[in-house]
Backbone as a chain_set.jsonl record, in Angstrom:
{"seq": "MSQPKVLLLGPPGAGKGTQSSNVVDEYGVDHVTTGDALRANKDMETDHGTPREYMEAGELVPDPVVNEIVKAALEEADGFVLDGYPRNLSQAEYLDDITDLDLVALLEVDREELIARLTGRRVCDGCGTNYHVEFQPPAQEGVCDDCGGELVQRDDDTEETVKDRLDVFDENTQPVVDFYDEAGRLVRVDGHGTPDEVWASLREEIEAST", "coords": {"N": [[170.731, -24.11, 111.901], [168.081, -21.904, 112.679], [164.897, -22.617, 114.196], [162.359, -22.635, 111.895], [159.52, -20.365, 111.138], [156.735, -21.033, 109.64], [154.125, -20.454, 107.326], [151.712, -22.298, 105.825], [149.779, -22.23, 102.931], [146.946, -23.116, 100.968], [144.45, -24.835, 98.934], [141.945, -27.372, 99.835], [143.193, -30.583, 99.559], [145.602, -29.905, 98.446], [147.79, -30.758, 99.678], [148.795, -29.885, 102.09], [148.796, -31.068, 104.663], [150.55, -33.292, 104.445], [152.913, -31.933, 103.616], [153.307, -30.313, 105.85], [153.865, -32.144, 107.82], [156.312, -32.998, 106.888], [157.809, -30.643, 107.291], [157.76, -30.558, 110.12], [159.154, -32.877, 110.796], [161.764, -32.477, 109.576], [162.658, -30.081, 110.787], [162.01, -29.984, 113.403], [159.851, -28.508, 114.535], [156.701, -27.195, 115.844], [153.48, -28.457, 114.771], [150.982, -26.521, 113.991], [147.549, -26.367, 114.002], [144.317, -25.065, 113.508], [142.129, -26.754, 114.428], [143.341, -28.597, 116.087], [144.473, -26.83, 117.949], [142.236, -25.691, 119.164], [140.938, -27.96, 120.166], [142.801, -28.71, 122.109], [142.725, -26.601, 123.813], [140.126, -26.326, 124.878], [138.933, -25.392, 127.205], [139.953, -22.833, 127.647], [139.824, -19.674, 128.924], [138.572, -16.805, 127.398], [138.059, -13.398, 126.413], [135.637, -13.723, 125.031], [134.426, -15.952, 125.923], [134.723, -19.605, 126.219], [136.201, -22.006, 123.913], [134.895, -24.458, 124.189], [132.208, -23.894, 124.759], [131.127, -23.004, 122.314], [131.693, -25.08, 120.593], [130.251, -27.267, 121.781], [127.746, -26.377, 121.435], [127.509, -26.66, 118.768], [128.244, -24.591, 117.12], [130.064, -22.273, 115.04], [133.266, -21.45, 116.062], [134.003, -18.231, 117.102], [135.992, -15.661, 115.416], [137.643, -13.96, 117.309], [137.944, -15.67, 119.472], [139.235, -17.906, 118.336], [141.495, -16.662, 117.448], [142.868, -15.89, 119.858], [143.345, -18.466, 120.894], [145.084, -19.535, 118.997], [147.201, -17.673, 119.117], [148.137, -18.314, 121.7], [149.093, -20.899, 121.269], [151.158, -20.439, 119.435], [152.888, -18.895, 120.946], [153.971, -20.764, 122.712], [155.519, -22.256, 121.098], [158.76, -22.918, 119.752], [159.45, -22.917, 117.117], [157.375, -23.126, 114.109], [154.936, -24.756, 111.974], [152.271, -23.517, 110.387], [149.002, -24.383, 109.705], [145.958, -24.229, 108.067], [145.127, -21.882, 109.277], [145.713, -18.454, 108.764], [142.173, -18.257, 108.093], [140.626, -16.29, 106.978], [140.643, -12.765, 105.975], [140.711, -11.054, 108.207], [141.772, -12.67, 110.25], [144.313, -13.012, 109.181], [145.399, -10.561, 109.348], [145.429, -10.182, 111.982], [147.242, -12.219, 112.723], [149.535, -11.247, 111.563], [150.184, -9.187, 113.271], [150.93, -10.448, 115.604], [153.101, -12.169, 115.334], [156.253, -12.876, 113.601], [156.68, -14.077, 110.483], [158.74, -16.483, 108.83], [158.326, -17.671, 106.418], [155.771, -17.535, 103.922], [154.04, -19.738, 102.248], [152.424, -20.779, 99.37], [150.72, -23.621, 98.244], [150.232, -24.591, 95.098], [147.805, -25.956, 93.081], [145.9, -26.993, 90.358], [142.304, -26.689, 89.817], [141.03, -28.919, 88.682], [142.741, -31.062, 89.211], [142.733, -31.05, 91.97], [140.087, -31.84, 92.447], [140.17, -34.461, 91.416], [141.972, -35.62, 93.155], [140.63, -35.431, 95.666], [138.104, -36.576, 95.357], [138.832, -39.169, 94.785], [139.679, -40.336, 97.037], [139.583, -42.817, 99.559], [138.421, -44.485, 102.47], [139.124, -46.686, 105.174], [136.515, -48.318, 106.725], [136.908, -49.627, 109.016], [139.637, -49.433, 110.262], [140.372, -46.949, 109.636], [142.418, -46.264, 107.79], [143.845, -44.465, 105.093], [143.248, -44.42, 101.512], [143.794, -44.119, 97.957], [142.087, -44.18, 94.894], [143.539, -43.943, 92.568], [146.218, -42.942, 93.135], [147.113, -44.316, 95.4], [146.219, -47.09, 95.639], [144.513, -49.999, 97.138], [145.717, -53.35, 97.569], [143.63, -55.127, 96.842], [140.771, -54.254, 95.297], [138.596, -52.038, 97.003], [139.015, -53.146, 99.518], [140.636, -53.088, 102.571], [144.086, -53.121, 103.031], [145.29, -53.498, 105.494], [143.456, -54.279, 107.541], [141.393, -55.627, 106.382], [138.989, -54.468, 106.163], [136.013, -52.588, 104.822], [136.419, -50.318, 102.137], [135.397, -47.016, 101.956], [133.848, -44.103, 100.655], [134.056, -40.967, 101.901], [131.473, -38.643, 103.028], [132.102, -35.984, 102.666], [133.791, -36.214, 100.453], [132.583, -36.494, 98.061], [131.958, -35.511, 94.668], [130.266, -33.181, 94.378], [130.324, -32.118, 96.943], [133.06, -31.642, 97.266], [133.49, -29.685, 95.351], [132.091, -27.705, 96.475], [133.481, -27.246, 98.793], [135.819, -26.188, 97.721], [134.967, -23.922, 96.574], [134.299, -22.496, 98.841], [136.813, -22.096, 99.996], [137.985, -20.468, 97.918], [136.417, -18.198, 98.29], [136.678, -17.431, 101.043], [139.465, -17.637, 101.681], [141.008, -16.786, 99.614], [141.352, -13.948, 99.723], [143.219, -13.86, 101.797], [145.45, -15.02, 100.577], [145.912, -13.0, 98.714], [146.427, -10.845, 100.373], [149.037, -11.438, 101.399], [150.347, -11.688, 98.931], [150.144, -9.254, 97.81], [151.719, -7.884, 99.602], [154.207, -8.665, 98.892], [155.192, -11.006, 100.011], [154.554, -13.547, 99.534], [155.264, -16.874, 98.577], [155.159, -18.98, 95.857], [154.512, -22.45, 95.44], [154.801, -25.069, 93.37], [152.477, -27.558, 93.453], [151.856, -29.902, 91.986], [153.524, -32.008, 91.603], [155.074, -35.226, 92.718], [154.821, -36.048, 96.232], [157.358, -36.01, 97.344], [158.747, -34.465, 95.385], [157.43, -32.017, 95.554], [158.056, -31.421, 98.282], [160.803, -31.076, 98.082], [161.003, -28.725, 96.757], [159.634, -26.989, 98.479], [161.23, -27.141, 100.784], [163.558, -25.958, 99.847], [162.728, -23.358, 99.61], [162.262, -22.738, 102.31], [164.787, -22.989, 103.415], [166.074, -20.834, 102.08], [164.872, -18.685, 103.192], [165.488, -18.41, 105.869]], "CA": [[169.714, -23.274, 111.381], [167.065, -21.654, 113.592], [163.651, -23.245, 113.89], [161.519, -21.72, 111.125], [158.133, -20.115, 111.368], [156.225, -21.191, 108.323], [152.65, -20.545, 107.103], [151.409, -23.04, 104.564], [148.448, -21.993, 102.443], [146.576, -23.943, 99.881], [143.129, -25.303, 98.972], [141.82, -28.747, 100.213], [143.739, -31.523, 98.515], [146.783, -29.423, 97.944], [148.97, -31.492, 100.307], [149.273, -29.196, 103.278], [149.082, -31.919, 105.829], [151.761, -34.048, 104.125], [154.071, -31.175, 103.712], [153.48, -29.836, 107.294], [154.6, -33.265, 108.535], [157.732, -32.926, 106.449], [158.486, -29.609, 107.967], [158.007, -30.907, 111.51], [160.24, -33.897, 110.809], [163.037, -31.87, 109.21], [163.166, -28.916, 111.576], [161.659, -30.134, 114.838], [159.005, -27.433, 114.996], [155.343, -27.609, 116.184], [152.539, -28.374, 113.699], [149.781, -25.821, 114.711], [146.312, -26.279, 113.223], [143.186, -24.539, 114.289], [141.349, -27.764, 115.096], [144.126, -29.201, 117.228], [144.677, -25.805, 119.022], [140.936, -25.543, 119.891], [140.689, -29.111, 120.919], [143.758, -28.778, 123.189], [142.452, -25.546, 124.763], [138.646, -26.108, 124.867], [138.394, -24.608, 128.312], [140.727, -21.609, 127.856], [139.017, -18.487, 129.094], [138.808, -15.649, 126.574], [136.986, -12.301, 126.507], [134.441, -14.076, 124.423], [134.018, -17.313, 126.318], [135.63, -20.746, 125.946], [135.874, -22.707, 122.714], [133.943, -25.509, 124.469], [130.801, -23.366, 124.738], [130.673, -22.951, 120.931], [131.753, -26.426, 120.026], [129.198, -28.128, 122.228], [126.456, -25.894, 120.861], [127.529, -26.944, 117.338], [128.412, -23.325, 116.43], [131.487, -21.965, 114.674], [134.044, -20.642, 117.094], [134.239, -16.927, 116.422], [137.395, -15.248, 115.134], [138.331, -13.434, 118.428], [138.349, -16.797, 120.317], [140.265, -18.616, 117.519], [142.774, -15.865, 117.443], [143.502, -16.052, 121.16], [143.875, -19.827, 120.981], [146.213, -19.693, 118.024], [148.25, -16.876, 119.76], [148.713, -19.181, 122.87], [149.807, -22.085, 120.755], [152.397, -19.995, 118.817], [153.718, -18.435, 121.981], [154.577, -21.93, 123.32], [156.361, -22.948, 120.125], [160.047, -22.252, 119.317], [159.219, -22.686, 115.668], [156.089, -23.881, 113.878], [154.273, -24.746, 110.651], [150.884, -23.166, 110.616], [148.238, -25.057, 108.599], [144.504, -24.117, 108.324], [144.92, -20.553, 109.788], [144.367, -17.861, 108.883], [141.169, -18.68, 107.055], [140.056, -15.042, 106.347], [141.559, -11.577, 106.007], [140.943, -10.475, 109.569], [142.611, -13.552, 110.821], [145.636, -12.796, 108.574], [145.865, -9.209, 109.813], [145.747, -10.464, 113.468], [148.476, -13.004, 112.75], [150.608, -10.271, 111.202], [150.436, -8.356, 114.48], [151.416, -11.225, 116.781], [154.344, -12.971, 115.0], [156.975, -12.621, 112.328], [156.838, -15.353, 109.784], [159.905, -16.558, 107.913], [157.935, -17.921, 104.994], [154.471, -17.824, 103.632], [154.192, -20.592, 101.05], [151.091, -21.311, 98.775], [150.848, -24.853, 97.458], [149.327, -24.308, 94.061], [147.234, -27.11, 92.334], [144.749, -26.635, 89.587], [141.085, -27.234, 90.39], [140.689, -30.315, 88.183], [143.571, -32.004, 89.927], [142.176, -31.105, 93.398], [138.79, -32.63, 92.462], [140.608, -35.801, 91.287], [142.645, -36.049, 94.393], [139.788, -35.546, 96.784], [136.993, -37.581, 95.091], [139.39, -40.537, 94.694], [140.114, -40.798, 98.388], [138.773, -43.926, 100.178], [138.825, -44.627, 103.878], [138.706, -48.008, 105.734], [135.545, -48.113, 107.801], [137.382, -50.444, 110.236], [140.803, -48.926, 110.938], [140.58, -45.541, 109.198], [143.555, -46.126, 106.89], [143.408, -43.768, 103.818], [143.742, -44.935, 100.189], [143.384, -43.308, 96.805], [141.849, -45.138, 93.837], [144.607, -43.783, 91.558], [147.584, -42.702, 93.654], [147.435, -45.189, 96.449], [145.139, -48.074, 95.671], [144.718, -51.182, 97.941], [145.998, -54.559, 96.693], [142.374, -55.677, 96.31], [139.865, -53.043, 95.184], [137.563, -51.921, 97.974], [139.382, -53.89, 100.662], [141.846, -52.508, 103.296], [145.273, -53.947, 103.091], [145.745, -53.662, 106.91], [142.512, -55.093, 108.423], [140.37, -56.293, 105.502], [137.725, -53.632, 106.221], [135.535, -52.103, 103.581], [136.871, -48.901, 101.883], [134.252, -46.143, 101.66], [134.055, -42.655, 100.174], [133.438, -40.053, 102.947], [130.401, -37.785, 102.492], [132.668, -34.688, 102.151], [134.722, -36.36, 99.34], [131.767, -36.597, 96.855], [132.314, -34.444, 93.765], [129.474, -32.022, 94.714], [130.782, -31.482, 98.282], [134.421, -31.198, 96.959], [133.446, -28.452, 94.636], [131.548, -26.64, 97.458], [134.686, -26.936, 99.658], [136.912, -25.404, 96.98], [134.31, -22.592, 96.455], [134.43, -21.792, 100.145], [138.205, -21.739, 100.071], [138.169, -19.343, 97.093], [135.645, -17.072, 98.73], [137.207, -16.978, 102.287], [140.905, -17.721, 101.899], [141.735, -16.073, 98.455], [141.792, -12.705, 100.22], [144.503, -14.104, 102.586], [146.529, -15.179, 99.632], [146.098, -11.729, 98.062], [147.117, -10.054, 101.386], [150.47, -11.733, 101.422], [150.952, -11.564, 97.654], [150.36, -7.731, 97.59], [152.797, -7.314, 100.43], [155.442, -9.209, 98.415], [155.746, -11.945, 100.998], [154.022, -14.859, 99.203], [156.096, -17.778, 97.7], [154.269, -19.973, 95.255], [155.192, -23.709, 95.328], [154.091, -25.982, 92.483], [152.011, -28.702, 94.187], [151.425, -30.885, 91.052], [154.422, -33.198, 91.545], [154.928, -36.108, 93.821], [155.022, -35.499, 97.477], [158.797, -35.689, 97.467], [159.064, -33.294, 94.555], [156.916, -30.794, 96.252], [158.82, -31.23, 99.51], [162.142, -30.496, 97.756], [160.79, -27.267, 96.39], [159.264, -26.199, 99.743], [162.4, -27.064, 101.644], [164.493, -25.027, 99.32], [162.216, -21.997, 99.949], [162.48, -22.569, 103.775], [166.238, -22.791, 103.6], [166.385, -19.527, 101.584], [164.141, -17.699, 103.97], [165.908, -18.424, 107.28]], "C": [[168.604, -23.075, 112.504], [165.813, -22.366, 113.234], [162.696, -22.291, 113.098], [160.117, -21.457, 111.534], [157.48, -19.991, 109.967], [154.764, -21.197, 108.295], [152.487, -21.223, 105.797], [149.91, -22.71, 104.203], [148.122, -22.854, 101.287], [145.191, -24.498, 100.053], [143.11, -26.832, 99.53], [142.358, -29.571, 99.093], [145.072, -31.074, 97.988], [148.003, -30.073, 98.56], [149.488, -30.753, 101.549], [149.64, -30.013, 104.418], [150.318, -32.682, 105.605], [153.057, -33.173, 104.282], [154.333, -30.503, 105.093], [154.229, -30.87, 108.094], [156.0, -33.28, 108.132], [158.523, -31.791, 107.199], [158.784, -29.89, 109.434], [159.067, -31.918, 111.584], [161.648, -33.351, 110.631], [163.491, -30.836, 110.189], [162.723, -28.943, 113.082], [160.754, -29.027, 115.461], [157.602, -28.052, 115.265], [154.485, -27.459, 114.931], [151.291, -27.689, 114.33], [148.655, -25.78, 113.616], [145.251, -25.682, 114.088], [142.475, -25.502, 115.076], [142.116, -28.241, 116.225], [144.293, -28.171, 118.356], [143.382, -25.69, 119.802], [140.697, -26.773, 120.748], [141.534, -29.177, 122.284], [143.515, -27.678, 124.312], [140.911, -25.271, 124.886], [138.163, -25.302, 125.986], [139.189, -23.306, 128.618], [139.799, -20.406, 127.858], [139.539, -17.333, 128.168], [137.784, -14.538, 126.898], [135.666, -12.56, 125.873], [133.95, -15.426, 124.728], [135.097, -18.343, 126.067], [135.252, -21.379, 124.667], [134.832, -23.765, 122.964], [132.506, -25.051, 124.288], [130.278, -23.345, 123.278], [130.631, -24.303, 120.333], [130.633, -27.295, 120.408], [127.817, -27.673, 121.751], [126.408, -26.061, 119.323], [127.657, -25.682, 116.537], [129.837, -23.107, 116.066], [132.058, -21.13, 115.792], [134.389, -19.317, 116.502], [135.732, -16.521, 116.358], [138.126, -14.804, 116.394], [138.813, -14.65, 119.293], [139.443, -17.722, 119.575], [141.584, -17.935, 117.605], [143.589, -16.036, 118.798], [144.126, -17.449, 121.324], [145.148, -20.017, 120.177], [147.421, -18.931, 118.625], [148.907, -17.659, 120.878], [149.53, -20.222, 122.377], [151.17, -21.605, 120.113], [153.359, -19.51, 119.842], [154.541, -19.525, 122.657], [155.543, -22.654, 122.368], [157.642, -22.155, 119.852], [160.098, -21.982, 117.805], [157.896, -23.421, 115.324], [155.898, -23.873, 112.329], [152.781, -24.544, 110.864], [150.06, -23.616, 109.448], [146.738, -24.898, 109.01], [144.162, -22.775, 109.071], [145.986, -19.727, 109.182], [143.46, -18.246, 107.778], [140.514, -17.43, 106.419], [141.019, -13.871, 106.579], [141.738, -11.043, 107.387], [141.853, -11.3, 110.413], [144.144, -13.27, 110.398], [146.157, -11.473, 109.159], [146.222, -9.346, 111.292], [147.069, -11.167, 113.608], [149.687, -12.157, 112.451], [151.01, -9.455, 112.394], [151.096, -9.093, 115.57], [152.75, -12.036, 116.476], [154.939, -12.549, 113.721], [157.29, -13.97, 111.655], [158.057, -15.306, 108.891], [159.403, -16.795, 106.532], [156.497, -18.118, 104.975], [154.386, -18.449, 102.28], [152.732, -20.977, 100.603], [151.399, -22.469, 97.926], [149.828, -24.709, 96.308], [149.033, -25.662, 93.248], [146.041, -26.656, 91.626], [143.491, -27.337, 90.135], [140.733, -28.622, 89.92], [141.518, -31.397, 88.856], [143.056, -32.139, 91.386], [141.02, -31.951, 93.393], [139.194, -34.126, 92.303], [141.13, -36.414, 92.508], [141.582, -36.326, 95.487], [138.612, -36.596, 96.563], [137.532, -38.999, 95.013], [139.8, -41.077, 96.049], [139.068, -41.766, 98.959], [139.319, -44.218, 101.641], [138.34, -45.963, 104.393], [137.733, -47.714, 106.886], [135.882, -48.939, 109.044], [138.493, -49.74, 110.992], [141.048, -47.484, 110.617], [141.768, -45.288, 108.239], [143.044, -45.46, 105.525], [144.003, -44.371, 102.656], [143.308, -43.897, 99.215], [143.148, -44.302, 95.652], [142.881, -45.16, 92.739], [146.021, -43.736, 92.071], [148.023, -43.697, 94.636], [146.418, -46.268, 96.668], [145.531, -49.232, 96.532], [145.083, -52.296, 97.042], [144.752, -55.167, 96.061], [141.355, -54.545, 96.352], [138.789, -53.127, 96.242], [137.894, -52.537, 99.301], [140.675, -53.354, 101.294], [142.953, -53.563, 103.401], [145.643, -54.38, 104.592], [144.816, -54.543, 107.694], [141.4, -55.849, 107.632], [138.991, -55.625, 105.578], [137.317, -53.076, 104.861], [135.985, -50.646, 103.379], [135.636, -48.209, 101.442], [134.681, -44.797, 101.288], [133.292, -41.876, 101.299], [132.438, -39.119, 102.288], [131.067, -36.457, 101.925], [133.742, -34.89, 101.018], [133.943, -36.618, 97.999], [132.124, -35.324, 95.97], [131.586, -33.158, 94.111], [130.046, -31.313, 95.981], [132.199, -30.966, 98.113], [134.445, -29.788, 96.338], [132.944, -27.279, 95.566], [132.7, -26.243, 98.439], [135.643, -25.988, 98.945], [136.268, -24.03, 96.742], [134.455, -21.789, 97.721], [135.893, -21.311, 100.352], [138.452, -20.452, 99.254], [137.548, -18.042, 97.728], [136.358, -16.48, 99.988], [138.741, -16.752, 102.279], [141.684, -16.963, 100.786], [142.16, -14.702, 99.015], [143.047, -12.751, 101.139], [145.63, -14.244, 101.687], [146.855, -13.833, 99.021], [146.807, -10.73, 99.065], [148.515, -10.182, 101.389], [151.08, -11.47, 100.078], [151.199, -9.986, 97.459], [151.424, -7.164, 98.451], [154.191, -7.843, 99.988], [156.129, -10.321, 99.226], [155.345, -13.412, 100.571], [154.968, -15.644, 98.22], [155.111, -18.805, 97.219], [155.107, -21.304, 95.0], [154.267, -24.601, 94.449], [153.771, -27.324, 93.198], [151.559, -29.887, 93.327], [152.28, -32.161, 91.135], [154.195, -34.164, 92.584], [155.232, -35.442, 95.148], [156.496, -35.092, 97.761], [159.31, -34.595, 96.667], [158.685, -31.982, 95.117], [157.742, -30.415, 97.455], [160.257, -30.579, 99.19], [162.021, -29.103, 97.441], [160.459, -26.455, 97.644], [160.482, -26.171, 100.614], [163.431, -26.057, 101.187], [164.047, -23.57, 99.611], [162.494, -21.76, 101.528], [163.965, -22.256, 104.031], [166.663, -21.33, 103.162], [165.791, -18.445, 102.437], [164.67, -17.451, 105.396], [167.369, -18.272, 107.338]], "O": [[168.263, -24.041, 113.187], [165.634, -22.713, 112.066], [162.291, -21.254, 113.623], [159.54, -22.281, 112.244], [157.653, -19.008, 109.248], [154.142, -21.858, 109.127], [153.037, -20.801, 104.78], [148.982, -22.874, 104.994], [149.06, -23.315, 100.635], [144.742, -24.642, 101.19], [144.169, -27.448, 99.656], [142.083, -29.363, 97.911], [145.656, -31.768, 97.155], [149.112, -29.96, 98.039], [150.601, -31.044, 101.988], [150.635, -29.76, 105.098], [151.137, -32.743, 106.522], [154.053, -33.54, 104.905], [155.474, -30.18, 105.423], [155.089, -30.558, 108.918], [156.861, -33.556, 108.967], [159.66, -31.952, 107.643], [159.848, -29.549, 109.952], [159.899, -31.789, 112.481], [162.576, -33.675, 111.372], [164.698, -30.732, 110.403], [163.034, -28.049, 113.869], [160.846, -28.671, 116.636], [157.346, -29.22, 114.973], [154.667, -26.538, 114.135], [150.626, -28.313, 115.157], [148.819, -25.247, 112.519], [145.308, -25.801, 115.312], [142.183, -25.255, 116.247], [141.563, -28.297, 117.323], [144.269, -28.52, 119.537], [143.433, -25.597, 121.028], [140.304, -26.662, 121.909], [141.072, -29.601, 123.343], [143.962, -27.768, 125.456], [140.485, -24.12, 124.983], [137.16, -24.598, 125.872], [139.095, -22.762, 129.718], [139.076, -20.164, 126.891], [140.714, -16.967, 128.166], [136.784, -14.766, 127.579], [134.697, -11.826, 126.069], [133.182, -16.021, 123.973], [136.237, -18.007, 125.746], [134.076, -21.327, 124.303], [133.97, -23.996, 122.117], [131.687, -25.771, 123.716], [129.106, -23.639, 123.045], [129.676, -24.666, 119.647], [130.07, -28.0, 119.57], [126.868, -28.453, 121.674], [125.44, -25.676, 118.668], [127.236, -25.654, 115.381], [130.739, -23.672, 116.685], [131.416, -20.248, 116.362], [135.035, -19.28, 115.454], [136.571, -16.979, 117.133], [139.251, -15.275, 116.558], [139.944, -14.651, 119.779], [140.398, -18.202, 120.185], [142.634, -18.546, 117.805], [144.795, -16.285, 118.808], [145.247, -17.602, 121.809], [146.136, -20.584, 120.642], [148.531, -19.461, 118.648], [150.134, -17.661, 120.985], [150.591, -20.492, 122.94], [152.188, -22.286, 120.241], [154.565, -19.68, 119.662], [155.654, -19.277, 123.121], [156.285, -23.546, 122.78], [157.632, -20.929, 119.737], [160.675, -21.011, 117.314], [157.377, -24.21, 116.115], [156.541, -23.157, 111.561], [152.127, -25.379, 111.489], [150.37, -23.277, 108.306], [146.307, -25.335, 110.077], [143.007, -22.577, 109.45], [147.112, -20.209, 109.064], [143.892, -18.53, 106.661], [139.888, -17.564, 105.368], [142.036, -13.981, 107.264], [142.837, -10.606, 107.729], [142.629, -10.765, 111.205], [145.057, -13.309, 111.223], [147.355, -11.374, 109.424], [147.164, -8.728, 111.788], [147.906, -10.821, 114.441], [150.75, -12.349, 113.04], [152.174, -9.062, 112.474], [151.766, -8.489, 116.407], [153.394, -12.511, 117.412], [154.288, -11.957, 112.859], [158.019, -14.823, 112.16], [158.381, -14.285, 108.284], [159.925, -16.239, 105.566], [155.955, -18.776, 105.863], [154.627, -17.793, 101.267], [151.938, -21.445, 101.419], [152.21, -22.389, 97.003], [148.627, -24.711, 96.581], [149.956, -26.356, 92.823], [145.202, -25.978, 92.219], [143.558, -28.376, 90.791], [140.192, -29.42, 90.685], [141.048, -32.519, 89.047], [142.973, -33.242, 91.925], [140.91, -32.788, 94.29], [138.622, -34.977, 92.983], [140.807, -37.545, 92.873], [141.647, -37.358, 96.155], [138.232, -37.348, 97.461], [136.765, -39.951, 95.162], [140.24, -42.224, 96.14], [137.86, -41.555, 98.853], [140.519, -44.178, 101.909], [137.217, -46.353, 104.073], [138.041, -47.006, 107.845], [135.141, -48.903, 110.026], [138.366, -49.466, 112.186], [141.867, -46.842, 111.275], [142.054, -44.129, 107.935], [142.022, -45.836, 104.949], [145.148, -44.818, 102.711], [142.59, -42.949, 99.532], [143.969, -45.199, 95.465], [143.104, -46.169, 92.071], [146.916, -44.389, 91.535], [149.225, -43.944, 94.74], [145.818, -46.366, 97.738], [146.724, -49.49, 96.693], [144.801, -52.232, 95.845], [144.779, -55.651, 94.93], [141.138, -53.954, 97.409], [138.134, -54.16, 96.38], [137.055, -52.447, 100.197], [141.684, -53.191, 100.608], [142.743, -54.707, 103.802], [146.204, -55.446, 104.846], [145.253, -55.436, 108.42], [140.603, -56.596, 108.199], [137.986, -56.162, 105.113], [138.088, -53.071, 103.901], [135.943, -49.841, 104.309], [134.881, -48.745, 100.63], [135.803, -44.389, 101.59], [132.114, -42.099, 101.578], [132.554, -38.836, 101.095], [130.659, -35.919, 100.896], [134.474, -33.968, 100.658], [134.546, -36.914, 96.968], [132.517, -34.271, 96.473], [132.225, -32.106, 94.139], [130.206, -30.093, 96.029], [132.553, -29.961, 98.729], [135.218, -28.898, 96.69], [133.32, -26.114, 95.437], [132.845, -25.086, 98.834], [136.202, -25.082, 99.562], [136.995, -23.037, 96.712], [134.697, -20.582, 97.698], [136.118, -20.205, 100.844], [139.022, -19.484, 99.757], [138.136, -16.962, 97.672], [136.622, -15.28, 100.058], [139.223, -15.762, 102.828], [142.832, -16.56, 100.975], [143.306, -14.321, 98.775], [143.811, -11.79, 101.22], [146.695, -13.678, 101.935], [148.037, -13.552, 98.823], [147.641, -9.915, 98.669], [149.223, -9.175, 101.383], [152.239, -11.058, 100.025], [152.258, -9.529, 97.028], [151.996, -6.118, 98.143], [155.209, -7.526, 100.604], [157.336, -10.557, 99.175], [155.773, -14.376, 101.205], [155.39, -15.119, 97.19], [154.355, -19.408, 97.98], [156.206, -21.275, 94.445], [153.104, -24.831, 94.782], [154.67, -28.109, 93.5], [150.936, -30.807, 93.858], [151.823, -33.249, 90.784], [153.226, -34.028, 93.33], [155.844, -34.374, 95.178], [156.802, -34.033, 98.31], [160.182, -33.843, 97.103], [159.44, -31.01, 95.162], [158.092, -29.25, 97.642], [160.772, -29.719, 99.905], [162.883, -28.313, 97.827], [160.967, -25.348, 97.823], [160.73, -25.108, 101.182], [164.088, -25.394, 101.99], [164.875, -22.684, 99.827], [162.91, -20.673, 101.928], [164.302, -21.347, 104.79], [167.502, -20.705, 103.81], [166.259, -17.31, 102.352], [164.355, -16.446, 106.034], [167.945, -18.257, 108.425]]}, "num_chains": 1, "name": "protein.A"}
């Protein structure tokens, strides 16, 4: 089978990172994220400057720069799973012009489940290992299994911040979902099951699309 070109959409907490890793392992494609692409190409010259100029100033990297960086990353890949881009409608329209996607998949998880997943996450302040109070608890509450460090809740995992992040997704990325849905190109994957169950559904869609 040829190496697929997959776009994964979904709100924070839907499991895009986990499923992207599965796609990479199964098909040997590149995992392309906006953050990684920008960090790897901080000094790439574009018509609007380099990413470094914006990142060092603490400013959002503008769409034209992000677009050129992502385009370069995709051109170097035989196949890919794209995660975290496009974030808005203009980026989706740009992506549509530069590549042909085999599959656009939306991982669907209801808001209450997303909040539970994200607010339950705990991170070791020593080694950075991730846990979850319900789905992946440590052997001893509040203590890392690996290094004995303290498990803490990140600032962006508090309930208020999580709800804000989900609101931002709805506002900015829902038009992207609608763009592909209205074109008849969106596949919806139920993201409520275990990671293995979700992967089985996603893999079936990838196999059917290539």
